[in-house]
VOGU-3710 file (C-alpha; in Angstrom, 3 decimals, decimal comma):
1> mggglpagdy> -34,920/-28,121/-1,868  -38,299/-26,827/-2,838  -38,357/-23,813/-4,772  -34,596/-22,795/-3,849  -31,544/-23,606/-5,554  -30,797/-27,052/-7,207  -28,900/-29,117/-4,856  -25,710/-29,102/-6,985  -26,054/-25,675/-6,987  -26,635/-25,556/-3,121
11> rrlcaglcwa> -23,615/-27,507/-2,387  -21,501/-25,232/-4,217  -22,900/-22,136/-2,645  -22,099/-23,447/0,639  -18,953/-24,615/0,012  -17,971/-21,307/-1,628  -19,295/-19,518/1,994  -17,387/-21,912/3,982  -14,227/-21,099/1,684  -14,745/-17,404/2,174
21> rtmrigyvip> -15,550/-17,796/6,129  -11,822/-19,541/6,557  -9,869/-17,673/3,899  -7,454/-15,558/5,891  -5,794/-12,400/4,276  -2,770/-10,377/5,351  -2,579/-6,974/4,373  1,337/-5,522/4,452  1,910/-2,084/4,753  4,737/-0,232/5,458
31> efpsqthvwi> 4,972/2,339/8,487  1,068/2,239/9,177  -0,875/4,402/9,776  1,022/7,261/7,894  -0,864/10,301/6,515  -1,293/9,107/3,016  -2,580/6,040/4,565  -6,111/6,815/3,810  -7,243/5,498/1,077  -5,756/1,653/2,210
41> wreilhvrew> -7,915/2,187/5,406  -10,960/2,951/3,157  -10,158/-0,206/1,523  -9,969/-2,487/4,579  -13,243/-1,205/5,828  -14,688/-2,284/2,430  -13,479/-5,535/2,015  -14,400/-6,808/5,789  -18,066/-5,128/5,836  -18,035/-7,467/2,853
51> gmpltifsts> -16,752/-10,689/5,165  -13,218/-10,855/4,570  -11,083/-11,714/7,649  -7,983/-9,449/7,471  -5,020/-9,028/9,461  -2,477/-5,932/9,203  1,233/-6,308/9,153  3,310/-3,597/9,511  7,369/-2,989/9,477  6,951/-0,389/12,209
61> kpnekdrarh> 5,008/2,228/13,257  5,610/5,925/11,875  7,523/8,699/13,201  5,386/11,209/15,120  5,414/13,483/11,842  4,273/11,139/9,310  1,626/9,530/11,511  -2,035/9,974/10,315  -3,926/12,806/11,892  -7,139/11,014/11,014
71> afaeeaeres> -9,506/9,704/13,413  -9,040/5,706/12,115  -5,193/5,917/13,197  -5,548/5,073/17,024  -7,612/2,085/15,968  -5,298/1,108/12,812  -2,308/1,255/15,171  -3,901/-0,755/17,855  -4,688/-3,581/15,385  -1,386/-4,117/13,288
81> vymwprtkte> 1,038/-6,657/14,158  4,369/-4,748/13,837  7,826/-6,493/13,128  9,964/-3,959/14,890  10,694/-3,415/17,743  10,574/-6,458/19,139  12,623/-7,498/22,344  15,982/-9,042/22,107  14,465/-12,761/23,135  11,722/-12,466/20,522
91> avgavlremf> 14,026/-11,405/17,602  16,709/-13,649/18,237  13,969/-16,621/18,926  12,432/-15,906/15,989  15,697/-16,386/13,845  16,796/-19,413/15,406  12,788/-20,843/14,992  13,695/-20,532/11,138  17,223/-21,330/10,885  16,313/-24,881/12,857
101> thpvgflsci> 12,973/-25,633/11,812  12,807/-24,298/8,045  16,270/-24,645/7,070  15,435/-24,762/3,366  13,520/-21,640/3,227  15,749/-19,501/5,978  18,809/-20,151/3,690  16,809/-19,127/0,613  16,008/-16,108/2,244  19,725/-15,580/3,247
111> klaltlektk> 20,737/-15,930/-0,898  17,640/-13,572/-1,893  18,950/-10,894/0,190  22,233/-11,294/-1,045  21,474/-11,765/-4,572  18,326/-9,463/-5,267  19,249/-6,039/-6,412  18,573/-3,729/-3,720  15,773/-1,240/-3,540  15,438/1,843/-2,602
121> nrgkvrpllp> 13,894/3,590/0,245  13,324/6,959/0,438  15,915/8,168/-1,979  18,651/5,638/-0,222  19,947/2,543/-1,269  19,908/0,060/1,463  21,092/-3,480/2,170  18,237/-6,419/2,266  20,148/-8,552/4,646  18,783/-7,197/7,742
131> lvlpacimag> 15,304/-7,768/6,336  16,060/-11,152/7,321  15,198/-10,701/10,623  11,657/-8,859/10,342  10,925/-11,837/7,920  11,548/-14,433/10,218  9,168/-12,726/13,125  6,509/-12,009/10,564  6,789/-15,908/9,332  6,105/-16,730/12,846
141> evrrakidkl> 3,258/-14,134/12,943  1,890/-15,426/9,679  1,514/-18,968/10,867  -0,067/-17,810/14,517  -2,960/-16,013/12,540  -3,156/-18,934/10,081  -3,013/-16,253/6,903  -3,655/-18,195/3,509  -2,479/-14,830/1,333  -0,487/-11,692/1,669
151> hshsvarsav> -0,989/-8,509/0,001  1,766/-6,221/0,132  0,513/-2,253/-0,408  3,845/-1,142/-1,614  6,635/-3,295/-4,101  9,759/-1,778/-2,200  11,014/-3,304/0,986  7,581/-4,862/2,029  7,616/-6,709/-1,251  10,859/-8,329/-0,226
161> lcmmvkrltg> 9,715/-9,369/2,902  6,430/-10,608/1,638  8,810/-12,509/-0,660  10,784/-14,197/2,331  8,205/-15,145/3,965  6,752/-17,011/1,212  10,108/-18,974/1,176  9,691/-19,210/4,858  6,220/-20,284/5,025  4,868/-21,298/1,505
171> vpysltlnad> 2,076/-18,529/1,616  1,237/-17,013/-1,712  1,478/-12,684/-2,028  0,315/-10,631/-4,291  1,078/-6,348/-4,870  -0,766/-3,449/-5,594  1,700/-0,769/-7,973  0,611/2,407/-6,698  3,702/4,413/-8,173  5,977/4,313/-11,494
181> lswwggsvgq> 7,988/1,001/-11,418  11,218/3,297/-11,596  10,101/4,585/-7,753  10,480/1,137/-6,351  14,375/0,681/-7,112  15,420/-2,639/-8,302  14,059/-6,196/-8,976  10,810/-4,900/-9,716  10,309/-7,629/-12,387  11,342/-10,660/-9,935
191> kidesaftis> 8,591/-9,224/-7,342  5,962/-9,199/-9,810  6,933/-12,415/-11,567  6,967/-14,063/-8,130  3,648/-12,580/-7,055  0,202/-14,405/-7,420  -1,031/-11,166/-9,302  -0,507/-7,342/-9,397  -2,876/-4,617/-9,220  -2,224/-1,276/-10,932
201> itqglldelr> -4,016/1,653/-9,684  -3,915/3,584/-13,115  -4,501/2,247/-16,695  -1,165/4,120/-17,494  0,771/1,839/-15,031  -0,696/-0,976/-16,071  0,377/-0,428/-19,709  3,801/0,052/-18,474  4,128/-2,940/-16,254  2,814/-5,032/-19,167
211> ekfssvprer> 5,435/-3,749/-21,759  7,993/-3,786/-19,220  7,267/-7,529/-18,093  5,872/-8,926/-21,122  6,356/-12,403/-19,719  4,326/-12,179/-16,773  0,593/-13,810/-17,869  -1,800/-10,938/-18,569  -4,595/-12,721/-16,386  -1,731/-12,061/-13,430
221> tllgrigvdt> -1,461/-7,813/-14,217  -4,799/-6,267/-13,561  -6,402/-2,702/-13,172  -7,787/-1,672/-9,749  -8,093/1,898/-9,368  -7,988/3,365/-5,673  -10,447/5,663/-4,604  -12,551/7,864/-2,226  -15,825/7,092/0,069  -18,073/8,988/-1,862
231> rrwsrpidrp> -20,914/8,662/0,796  -18,729/10,445/3,325  -16,751/12,386/0,693  -20,265/14,496/-0,385  -21,550/18,205/0,337  -23,796/18,254/2,646  -27,623/20,171/1,588  -26,401/22,624/4,500  -23,029/23,641/3,073  -23,955/25,215/-0,677
241> lpaegarrlr> -20,670/26,094/-2,786  -19,435/29,565/-1,689  -21,584/32,551/-2,860  -21,024/34,033/-6,275  -20,468/37,602/-4,556  -17,862/36,524/-2,141  -15,128/39,521/-2,012  -12,067/37,046/-1,313  -11,800/33,574/-3,323  -10,240/30,890/-1,517
251> ivsvgrmhhn> -8,023/28,233/-3,123  -7,252/25,071/-1,267  -4,260/22,482/-1,750  -3,025/19,227/-0,201  -0,197/17,307/-0,269  3,096/16,522/1,383  5,837/19,718/1,656  8,022/17,961/-1,305  9,487/19,741/-4,528  7,287/17,090/-6,436
261> kafdvlmkaa> 4,092/18,975/-5,082  5,065/22,445/-6,694  3,509/24,474/-3,879  6,188/26,785/-5,316  4,693/26,855/-8,759  1,100/27,728/-7,036  2,684/30,671/-4,669  4,204/32,248/-7,666  0,702/31,812/-9,671  -0,788/33,375/-6,627
271> kqlsdkgyei> 2,025/35,914/-6,461  0,634/36,974/-10,285  -3,117/37,032/-9,192  -2,750/39,178/-6,238  -0,773/41,584/-8,549  -3,418/41,845/-10,845  -6,051/42,884/-7,783  -7,555/39,309/-6,805  -8,740/39,030/-3,406  -7,543/35,711/-3,084
281> evriigdgke> -6,580/33,101/-0,066  -4,670/30,066/-0,740  -4,817/27,622/2,201  -2,227/24,761/1,767  -2,835/21,456/3,895  0,093/19,318/4,528  3,838/19,078/6,169  7,304/18,084/5,237  10,763/18,940/5,011  10,465/21,718/2,311
291> rggleamrrd> 8,006/23,683/4,675  10,832/26,266/5,941  11,906/27,128/2,509  8,394/27,769/1,142  7,818/29,855/4,348  10,816/31,993/3,315  9,615/32,067/-0,299  6,127/33,340/1,086  8,375/36,408/2,701  9,962/37,150/-0,458
301> lklegivsfl> 7,043/36,781/-2,419  5,289/39,173/0,276  2,244/36,792/0,501  1,773/37,112/4,055  -1,726/37,001/4,349  -2,668/35,646/1,364  -0,960/31,542/1,320  -1,169/30,294/4,935  0,620/26,679/5,780  -2,029/24,840/7,702
311> gsmsedqiid> 0,001/21,562/8,836  -1,355/18,055/8,562  -4,861/17,675/9,056  -7,403/14,869/10,156  -9,950/13,755/7,352  -12,713/15,789/9,244  -10,643/18,780/8,702  -9,378/18,538/5,298  -13,260/17,685/4,402  -14,038/20,787/6,136
321> ellsadvfsa> -11,415/22,943/4,357  -12,231/21,638/0,725  -15,746/22,545/1,712  -14,985/26,316/2,185  -12,773/26,482/-1,141  -13,797/28,131/-4,530  -11,015/26,531/-6,197  -8,760/23,248/-5,355  -5,583/23,632/-7,355  -2,808/20,382/-7,275
331> vsrheplgvv> 0,032/21,018/-10,025  2,328/18,288/-8,993  5,549/17,890/-11,044  4,345/14,394/-11,316  1,239/12,299/-9,897  0,758/8,527/-10,269  -2,748/9,150/-9,579  -3,758/11,557/-6,792  -6,450/10,726/-4,565  -7,046/14,384/-3,320
341> ymeamslgvp> -8,157/15,137/-6,773  -10,884/12,526/-6,180  -11,412/14,003/-2,612  -12,146/17,454/-4,021  -13,887/16,353/-6,932  -16,055/14,207/-5,156  -17,092/17,180/-2,840  -18,214/19,294/-5,837  -15,225/21,594/-5,520  -13,778/22,791/-8,964
351> tlgttsggvt> -10,697/21,142/-9,378  -7,212/21,848/-11,211  -4,665/19,497/-11,798  -1,648/18,400/-13,506  -1,187/16,904/-17,042  1,639/14,770/-15,690  0,800/10,935/-14,483  -2,018/9,526/-13,724  -4,261/12,670/-13,233  -5,432/12,663/-16,765
361> eiiddgesgi> -7,815/9,505/-16,049  -9,347/11,404/-13,420  -10,096/14,824/-14,896  -11,796/15,075/-18,371  -9,857/18,499/-19,080  -12,382/21,243/-19,478  -15,544/19,446/-18,473  -14,767/17,526/-14,930  -11,990/20,404/-14,266  -8,901/22,215/-15,704
371> lvepndpdkl> -5,551/20,383/-16,493  -2,253/22,462/-16,709  1,192/21,489/-17,489  3,655/21,174/-14,637  6,389/23,784/-13,858  4,720/26,814/-15,403  3,312/29,340/-13,149  1,911/31,563/-15,805  -0,404/28,761/-17,228  -1,501/27,866/-13,899
381> akalekllgd> -2,124/31,478/-12,901  -4,254/31,750/-16,202  -6,190/28,669/-15,479  -6,883/29,775/-11,767  -8,190/33,398/-13,282  -10,791/31,659/-15,666  -12,111/29,689/-12,493  -12,036/32,405/-10,167  -14,084/34,787/-12,972  -16,306/32,576/-13,816
391> pelrkrmgea> -18,843/31,209/-11,062  -21,045/29,350/-13,292  -18,036/27,535/-14,924  -17,145/26,605/-11,029  -20,448/25,469/-10,264  -20,325/22,872/-13,825  -17,445/21,692/-13,265  -17,952/20,725/-9,694  -20,938/18,854/-10,585  -19,451/17,231/-13,351
401> grraivekfd> -16,491/16,101/-11,098  -18,409/14,851/-8,533  -20,262/12,584/-11,349  -17,031/11,328/-12,513  -15,914/10,089/-9,357  -19,198/8,421/-8,284  -19,000/6,516/-11,383  -15,361/5,398/-11,441  -13,553/6,165/-8,717  -15,900/5,351/-5,365
411> srigaatiye> -13,739/3,386/-3,155  -15,967/0,320/-3,367  -15,232/-0,047/-6,731  -11,276/-0,837/-6,439  -12,016/-2,540/-3,188  -14,202/-5,074/-5,191  -11,301/-6,198/-7,410  -8,989/-6,812/-4,818  -11,826/-8,746/-2,792  -12,673/-10,894/-5,680
421> klmgepaper> -9,072/-11,659/-6,424  -8,283/-12,567/-3,291  -11,127/-14,391/-2,199  -12,146/-15,853/-5,129  -15,676/-14,821/-5,521  -17,437/-11,723/-6,434  -17,654/-8,919/-4,241  -21,291/-8,361/-2,962  -23,610/-6,070/-4,805  -22,164/-2,310/-4,282
431> elpraaasa> -25,016/0,407/-3,800  -22,924/3,702/-4,903  -24,247/7,071/-4,024  -26,226/9,196/-6,575  -23,938/11,245/-8,446  -25,063/14,733/-7,900  -23,027/17,389/-6,123  -25,297/17,949/-3,680  -25,928/14,241/-2,628
//
C-alpha cells in the first residue's frame, strides 16, 4: 500500500464505504411537504450531500392550505412515495399480498391495531385498524426500494405505520421526537421501546423521555437538535440592519394562526406601544383557522394600518421580511423548540421569545435575545419597548444571536447526528459558516 493506510485499515475502509453505498434509508413524514416541514427538507439535503441514499415515504399529500409555499415543495412532492390515495386494485392487491405471503406479520398488524392505545391526531382520537391498509401498501414499497431502515419524523400515526411495516418486512425503524410526549397521545412508550433509537430535538425532551421511560437503554435515546442552514440564512453585506433613525419600527412574527402562537398577546402589546406614541408596524406571517378571529380583534383594538396579516410565505419571502425587521417576536404559549427563532437569529435580527418549552435552549436571556413569560401582554410590551428604544442593544443582541445559532443550531449539526446513527459512521467534516452577523 506504499505510504497509505495499512492493509487491515484499508480493507475496513473499503468495507465501510461499500456498506454506506448499499444502505438505503426511508424517511416517513406525514402529509409532506407541509409549510412547517422546511427543517426536515434541510436535513434531507444535508444527509444526501454526505451520500445517504434516501427515499421519502408520506401518508398523503397535504391539503392546499397547509402545503408548503417554499421553493422545494414541488420537487419534494414529485419524489415522495405516497401511501394514499391508491386505486382500488392497488389497495386490495396490497392487502391480499401481505395476507397470503406474510400471514404472521399481517395478523400481528391486526393485533397491534386492536390492542395499541389509540393515538390522537390533530386533537381527535382515531381508530388504528384503518392503518393496516397503508401499512400493507408501504410494506410493498419498502421492499421495492430495498429499504434497510426507516426513520419517522412523527411519533403519532406514522410511528404506528412503521411498527406495522416492521412486522410485515422486518425493517427496523427509529424516531424523531419533536414535541412534548403528551402531544402524541397513547402508546408512546411502546413506540419508543420498539424503535432502534429515538432522537429528541431538545435536552428538555430528552430528559423527560429518559425519566418517563427509564427502561429504554440510554444509548437508544439521544439529543439531535434541529436547526437552520446558517449559510442560507445569513444577512447579505448589502442588507445592513435597519437604520437607527427610522421613524417607523417594524416587528415581525412568524407562525400558524393558532391559539398557542399567542398572536393575540402580541396585538395587545402592540396596542399599548401605539397608545404610548410609538410608530410601529407589526407584520405577522402565517395562516390558519384563527385568522378571522385575529382580524376581528385587530378591528376592535383599532390596529388597522399597524398590524398586517401576510399569510403563508415561501422561505425566500420570509427571509426578505425578516431582513427588514427591527425586532422579531414570537411569544408562544408553549413551544417545544422553535425553528423560527433560529431563523431570525441567524439573520442577526434581535429576537424576543417565550420562557415556555425549549426556547430557553436557544435564547440566552439578556444576551442573545429576550425571554418573556407567556400570556402577559404587559411584560411583552415592556420588552419590546426596551428593544425598540435602544438601537445599540438591538445590534448587540442580533450579533450574539447569530453566533449562538452558528455554534449550536446550524442544521448540519443535527443532520450529522441522524446520519451517524442511521449509517453507522461519522458524517463528513462540516465547514460551518462564520458567526459574524454580516457573514
